[in-house]
C-alpha positions, 0 to 999 in steps of 0.5 A: 478430495484435494487434487495435486494436479497443477492448474497454473491459472490458480496461482495468480488468483490465490496470490491475489486472494491472499493479498486481498484477505490481508488488505481487507483485514487491515482496513477493518482494523484501521476502521476500528482504530479511528481510520474508517475512511482510508481505502487501499489505494490511499495506502499506496499513495501515502507510502509513495509520498513517504516521510520526505514528501513528494510533488504531485508529478513524483507521486504520479510517477511512483504510482503509475498514474497521471499528475492529474489523478495524483492531484485528485488523490492528494485532494482527497487525502488532504480533505481527510487530514492525511497530507498537506501541501507545503512550499518546498524550501529548496525550490519555491516553484514546487509544492511538496505533499507531506504527511500530516501527523494523522498520515504518519499515524495511519502508516504506523498503525498499518505496520503494527496491524500487518505484524499482527496479521503476519502472526496470525498467518504464522499461527495457521501455516507455521512460522517456518512455512510462512518464512519459506513462502516469503523467501520463495516469493522474493525469489520469484518476484522481480528485483523491484519487489516493492513497487507502488504503481499497482493502481496505475498497473490496474489502469485505475486512478486512486 
């Protein structure tokens, strides 16, 4: 028998469980599509690097981690072929981290997989209800909704 009694502590757990479910499904599909080594934290880092690239310091700030932790993340992503280090044409003192074709590919595949997962949720919950849920979450979330510093916020390095 379901209860309608509110238990406030469940809300963050349910939100996190929904997030975890989506991320786990995403990574299972990425593995099936040729990216088995990509971990959730890598996705945050690849997004933070973006199409324009970033320095290790910028990456650390965007992720909420130290420059050293960002450097280790870059080392791992470079060893997997997702990023490369390059000279910054605008400033010879800076090294830019840029996405490789493989890095762009994994982000494009992730976007397509998320669209598929959204459709699965819409099939279960109903399209209108899912849109309302998204709207409600946008209302409740701070203005900087799409922050990438989750790894740093959790107190772990990527």
